[in-house]
N, C-alpha and C positions, 0 to 999 in steps of 0.2 A: 911948272915943270912937274914930271914925271919923276915920283919915288923910285922908279925903278934903275939899278946900274946896268951901265953898259959893261956883256961881259961875251966870252965865248968862249964858254967851257970846252973842256976834252971828255967825248965820251957820252953817251945818252945812256938814258934810266930808264925804267919803264915800269906803269903799275899796274894791276889785274885785279879779280874779283871786290868789280863794285857793289856798292849796298847804294839803290837807290827809290826816293822818295818823289812822288808825283803829287802836287797839293794846288790847288784851286785857294785861293784869297781873298779875300773883300782887302781895297785898296787901306782903312786904317789897322787891318788885321795883318798884312806884310809892314809895313811903318813899325807896328807894335814889336814885331819877330826883328829888324832892324836894329831896334834899341837896344830889346835883348840880346843880340849877340854882340854889340859896340863891344869892345871897337875893335873894328876890322875892316877892310880895303875889299873894292870890288876893281878889277883888270877884266881889259878884251883880248880874250886869249885866243880868236877866232880869224882877227886880219889887220890887214899888213896897214900901219897907221901910223900918226905925226910923232915923237915920241911924248908929247902932252896930252895924246888924247888915248892913251895905253891904259891911264888910270881915269874908272869910271868915277864923277863924283855920287856919292850919295842921293844928294836931290834931285841929279840928272837921271838916275834910276829911279828912283819915285813918280817923277811926273811919266814916265816912260810908262810904268807899270800903271800908274793911276788911267793915263788913256786909254792904257786895253784893256781894261776892266771898265771903264766909263762906254768901250764899241761895244764891249760881250754886253753892257747891260740898255746900252741903244737897240739891242735884237741884230747884230752888226758884225760881221766877221774883220778879224783883226789883223789887218796884209799890210799894214805900215814895215816897210822895212827897217826903218833906223829904228822903232818899237822893237822889232823881232829880234836888234839885233844888243840893242841895249841887255835885255832877258837874255841875251845866249853868254854868262861870261863864268869870270872865275872868281872866289870869294876867297880870300886869305888874313889871317891875325894878323902875318909877317912879311909885308913885301919885299923880304930877299931871300924868300919864296921863289921868286923867280928874280929873270933875268931879261935886259931888253936886247935884241936880238937884229941889228941893223940888214936889213935886206936889201934897200935899195939908199940911192942918196935922201936923205932926211926922211927914212921910213922904215918903221922897225914893227917888230913882232916881241908880245908876250911872251916869253914860255917859263914855263917851272922848272925849278928844280928842284923842290918837293913837292907829296902831294899837295892837291888843293881841294875845296871842295865846287865842285862841277855844277853851272847853272845854264839850261838849257829849258826853252820855250819846250811843255808839251800841249802833245797830241793824241789822243786817242781813237781808234778805229773800233767801230761797235759792230760785229758779226752776228746777224741774223741767222746764218745759217748754223751757228755755234752757238748760238747765243753767251758768247761771251765778249767782255770788254778787252780791250787789246791798250795794251798804254803805249807811248813813244813809237806810232807809225805814222808817218807825215805821207799818207796816200792823200789822193786829194777830197776822198769821202770820209778822211778824220778831222775828230771835232778838237775845239779848241779849248785845254782847263788847265789854265797856268802853267807853273814853272815844271821842271824836273829837278830835285838837289843829290848830289851821287858823291860818293865818297868812298877810291880804290882802302882796300885792306892789306894786299901786297908792294910791296916797292922793289925792285929791283935795282940795282947803283951800277949795275956793267959789270960787277963780278960777287955778288952778293944778294941772297932776295931776305927780307926781313918784314914781321909784318908790322904794321904802323901803329900798332897800342903805346908806345914810347912817346911819352907828349913831349918830352926835352927834344928827342929830335923830330918828331915832326908834329907840327905846334898846331898844326889844321883839325889836328884828331881833336882836341879839347872845341873845336870848335863844329865839329859836325855831331858830337855828341850831345853838344849842348843844345844843338838845331832840333837831333833828331824827338827830342823829350821832351822840347817847344812842342812839336807839331805833337806827341801826343796825348800833349795834354790839354792844346788849345783847337783839334781840329776833330776832325771824325771820318772812319772810314767810309765810302758815297753806294749807298744800294740805287740803283735804275732800275728803270720801270719798265718796261719795257712789252709790251701784246701781251698785258698782264699778266707778265714775270718779274717778280725782284732776281737782282741780276747784284748781290754781293761784291763789293772789288776793293783790293787794299791802296788805291787809292782815294787819298784823302779832301777835305773841303772845308775851308773854314764855317764856323758855324754864323755868320754873318753873309754869308751867299743868299742863303735859303732864303731871303727875301723879294730877291730878282732873278734867284737861277734859271727859275722856268722862261726869261724875256729872253734866255740863251740861242737865237737863230738855228744853230747847227741840231740843237736837242731837237725844238719843235720841226725841223725839216724831215726827220728820225723821226718824232713820233713817239722821244724819248723822255719823259718826268724823271722827277728826283724823289726817291723817300725823304717824308719831312722827320726828325724825330720829334 
């Protein structure tokens, strides 16, 4: 049974000024991150589904992430739609930050009441003409590179704008802060080697990925390698 309450709140809220972090983690690193952030919940916020399927169990998320990484390690491109939807979800420490909205008979959507940490599959586009690596570009030529984690800084409740710094009002602010500190301590910014040039980026990478990253089929196709620290 979903932990979300059925509700139809009045009015709409909006958020803005997102902070975004893109990262590729090995499976063991993703497991470590989830342990570090616990307790928290994963919720499907992008699909109409049954009430029981709105919350994504941690074990199911990790299984999909493991499958995603295994595909990259095997030199293939992750195209499985179930994996893609499991890695595009929301994280929250408080299930009361969302509600279940009835859309059809026995079908629901999870909708936010307060800011959530938004996870999306991440792909980047390497521009040879500009010599740049451009995150979150979903073109045919873009390269799979883990996930993006984002959190807004401004909340609008329909009447007033607020910064999300007050953790008593916005419980996921602490979750995102904890997440960012872990990323800075446990991952490194990625430097790409392409046409004898080094391209430094803020896109991050887990240190355990260095042993297999040059098996990445899309990197090979573009002639891109990774600088190993």
